[in-house]
C-alpha positions in Angstrom: 0.0 0.0 0.0 2.9 2.3 0.8 4.5 1.7 -2.6 1.1 2.4 -4.4 0.7 5.6 -2.4 4.3 6.7 -3.3 3.7 6.0 -7.0 0.5 7.9 -7.0 2.1 10.8 -5.2 5.0 10.8 -7.7 2.6 10.8 -10.7 0.7 13.7 -9.2 3.8 15.7 -8.7 5.0 14.9 -12.2 1.6 16.0 -13.7 1.7 19.2 -11.5 5.2 20.0 -12.7 4.2 19.5 -16.4 1.1 21.6 -16.0 3.3 24.5 -14.5 5.8 24.3 -17.3 3.6 23.8 -20.2 0.3 25.2 -19.1 0.2 27.9 -21.8 0.5 25.3 -24.4 -2.8 23.8 -23.1 -4.5 27.2 -22.8 -3.5 28.7 -26.2 -3.9 26.7 -29.2 -2.9 28.9 -32.2 -3.0 28.2 -35.9 0.4 29.9 -36.5 0.2 29.9 -40.3 0.0 33.2 -42.0 -3.3 34.0 -43.6 -4.3 35.8 -46.8 -7.3 38.2 -47.0 -10.1 37.3 -49.3 -12.2 39.6 -51.5 -13.8 42.4 -49.7 -11.5 42.2 -46.7 -8.7 44.8 -46.2 -5.3 43.9 -44.8 -4.3 46.1 -41.9 -1.4 46.1 -39.4 -1.8 46.8 -35.7 1.1 48.1 -33.6 1.2 47.1 -29.9 2.7 49.0 -27.0 5.6 46.6 -26.7 6.6 46.9 -30.4 4.9 43.9 -32.1 3.1 44.2 -35.5 -0.1 42.1 -35.7 -2.0 41.1 -38.8 -5.6 42.1 -38.9 -8.5 42.4 -41.4 -11.0 45.3 -41.7 -14.4 44.3 -43.2 -16.2 47.5 -44.1 -19.9 47.8 -43.6 -22.1 47.0 -46.6 -25.3 48.9 -47.6 -26.4 51.5 -45.1 -23.5 52.1 -42.7 -24.7 52.3 -39.1 -21.5 54.0 -38.1 -20.8 51.3 -35.5 -17.8 49.0 -35.3 -17.4 45.5 -34.0 -14.1 44.6 -32.5 -13.8 40.7 -32.5 -11.6 39.0 -30.0 -11.1 35.3 -30.8 -11.0 32.3 -28.6 -8.0 30.4 -27.8 -7.8 28.3 -31.1 -7.3 28.9 -34.8 -6.8 32.3 -36.3 -8.8 35.1 -37.9 -9.6 33.2 -41.0 -12.1 31.1 -39.2 -14.0 34.3 -38.1 -14.6 35.6 -41.7 -18.2 34.3 -41.9 -19.0 36.1 -38.6 -17.5 39.3 -40.0 -19.3 39.1 -43.3 -22.6 38.4 -41.5 -22.1 41.6 -39.3 -20.9 43.7 -42.3 -24.0 42.8 -44.2 -26.0 44.3 -41.3 -24.2 47.7 -41.7 -21.4 47.2 -39.2 -17.7 47.7 -39.7 -15.8 44.8 -38.3 -12.1 44.4 -37.3 -10.7 40.8 -37.1 -7.3 40.5 -35.6 -5.0 37.8 -34.4 -3.1 37.8 -31.1 0.6 37.5 -30.8 1.7 33.9 -31.9 -1.4 33.5 -34.0 -1.9 33.9 -37.7 1.8 34.4 -38.5 2.3 37.0 -35.8 5.4 37.1 -33.8 5.5 36.7 -30.1 3.9 34.2 -27.5 0.4 34.6 -26.0 0.0 35.5 -22.4 -2.8 37.3 -20.4 -0.8 40.6 -20.4 0.2 40.1 -24.0 -3.5 39.7 -25.2 -4.4 42.8 -23.3 -1.8 44.8 -25.3 -3.0 43.2 -28.5 -6.7 44.1 -28.0 -5.7 47.7 -27.2 -3.8 47.9 -30.3 -7.0 46.8 -32.2 -9.2 49.4 -30.4 -6.7 52.2 -31.2 -6.8 51.1 -34.8 -10.6 51.4 -35.0 -10.6 54.8 -33.2 -8.0 56.2 -35.7 -10.2 54.7 -38.5 -13.0 56.8 -37.2 -14.9 54.5 -34.9 -14.5 55.6 -31.3 -14.9 53.3 -28.4 -18.3 54.6 -27.6 -19.5 53.6 -31.0 -17.9 50.0 -30.9 -19.3 46.8 -29.8 -16.6 44.5 -28.2 -17.4 41.0 -29.2 -15.4 38.2 -27.5 -15.7 34.5 -27.9 -14.7 32.2 -25.0 -11.1 33.4 -24.1 -11.8 36.4 -26.1 -14.7 37.3 -23.8 -12.1 37.6 -21.0 -9.9 39.7 -23.3 -12.6 42.3 -24.2 -14.0 42.4 -20.6 -10.7 43.4 -19.4 -10.5 46.1 -22.0 -14.0 47.3 -21.2 -12.8 48.1 -17.6 -10.4 50.7 -18.9 -11.7 51.7 -22.4 -15.5 51.6 -22.2 -17.2 50.5 -25.4 -20.7 51.2 -26.6 -21.6 47.6 -25.7 -20.2 44.2 -24.8 -21.2 40.8 -26.3 -19.7 37.8 -24.5 -20.1 34.5 -26.3 -19.4 31.4 -24.3 -17.7 33.3 -21.4 -16.2 31.4 -18.4 -16.2 32.7 -14.8 -12.4 32.7 -14.8 -9.7 30.5 -16.1 -9.3 28.5 -13.0 -13.0 27.7 -12.9 -13.0 26.2 -16.4 -9.7 24.5 -15.8 -11.1 22.7 -12.8 -13.8 21.2 -15.1 -11.2 19.6 -17.4 -8.4 18.9 -14.9 -10.4 18.1 -11.7 -7.5 16.1 -10.2 -5.0 19.1 -10.2 -4.7 22.2 -8.1 -5.4 24.4 -11.1 -6.0 27.6 -9.2 -2.7 27.5 -7.5 -0.7 26.8 -10.7 -2.2 29.2 -13.3 0.0 32.1 -14.4 -2.9 33.6 -16.4 -6.2 34.2 -14.5 -8.7 35.9 -16.8 -11.2 36.7 -14.1 -14.2 37.5 -16.3 -17.0 37.5 -13.7 -15.1 39.7 -11.3 -14.3 42.2 -14.0 -17.6 42.3 -15.7 -19.1 43.3 -12.4 -17.4 46.7 -12.8 -18.4 47.3 -16.4 -21.1 49.9 -16.8 -22.1 49.4 -20.4 -24.9 47.3 -22.0 -23.9 43.6 -21.9 -25.2 40.6 -23.8 -24.3 37.0 -23.1 -24.7 34.2 -25.6 -24.1 30.6 -24.8 -24.9 27.1 -26.1 -26.8 24.8 -23.8 -24.6 21.8 -24.9 -21.2 23.6 -24.6 -18.7 20.9 -23.6 -15.8 23.3 -23.3 -17.2 26.2 -21.2 -20.1 24.8 -19.0 -23.4 26.7 -19.6 -23.8 27.5 -15.9 -20.4 29.5 -16.1 -21.7 31.7 -18.8 -25.0 32.2 -16.9 -22.9 33.2 -13.8 -21.1 35.8 -15.8 -24.5 37.2 -17.0 -25.6 37.3 -13.3 -22.4 39.2 -12.4 -23.0 42.0 -15.1 -24.7 44.9 -13.5 -26.0 46.2 -16.9 -27.0 42.9 -18.5 -29.4 43.6 -21.4 -29.8 40.1 -22.8 -29.0 36.5 -22.1 -29.3 34.4 -25.2 -29.4 30.6 -24.9 -28.9 28.6 -28.1 -30.4 25.2 -27.5 -28.3 22.1 -28.4 -25.3 24.2 -29.5 -21.7 23.0 -28.5 -18.7 25.3 -28.1 -17.5 25.3 -31.9 -20.8 24.7 -33.6 -21.5 27.1 -36.5 -24.8 28.4 -34.9 -22.8 29.5 -31.9 -19.8 30.7 -33.8 -21.7 32.8 -36.4 -25.3 31.8 -36.5 -28.3 34.0 -36.8 -29.0 34.3 -33.1 -25.4 35.5 -32.5 -25.5 38.1 -35.2 -28.9 39.3 -34.0 -27.6 39.7 -30.5 -24.8 42.0 -31.8 -27.1 43.9 -34.0 -29.6 44.6 -31.2 -26.8 45.9 -29.0 -25.6 48.1 -31.9 -29.0 49.5 -32.3 -28.8 50.9 -28.8 -26.0 53.2 -30.1 
């Protein structure tokens, strides 16, 4: 029994050490390949406060221009190419959309961290402001990890509205769901406390989530909604999992963004 206990303890220590050393490889899953803009999408470059140049795409509004921008912050996987259907659907509703990749994603230099992503999204917001779309005329849209990124931005640069798709309470909370046998909260270098931060945001908030989300439990997204003092809408998409098309760029997601934009 003693030998079994020692082996089990050794395995736990090894797993803990691996999680500490390689945790960011588990959190950030970038598609590092450079991407090429398609028709109707403008290549632009963002400059971060620590000297990185990030690839981004501007998708201008089609038809009647509402004079409102949407800043899209991606989740932890892929790159901006996978968000083009979302951008085109929003542009078709008269919204100007900025897609960008974080450091380490989509051919960009650097490695992603919580602090680094905060710098990246600020570079994106500055670009939109210089383009002529100020923060108060911008809807910040964040998916999953991106919901944490735009919520942090909203605490210092208030937008016209905030749409959070599949937000988690904080990174430790979602980490414990997937690694229940490890002391995730004690090990994480990046925290992303969405619920705590959204409690201090005084702009209209919409939360969208899938009832069958296997990555971010639906109850965590509902907890984020409950923490928002200015919640305007909670949208539940029945049967939708985390990466299903209807939750990524489906009509209910588009409609939630447009309804918030209409308030501006």
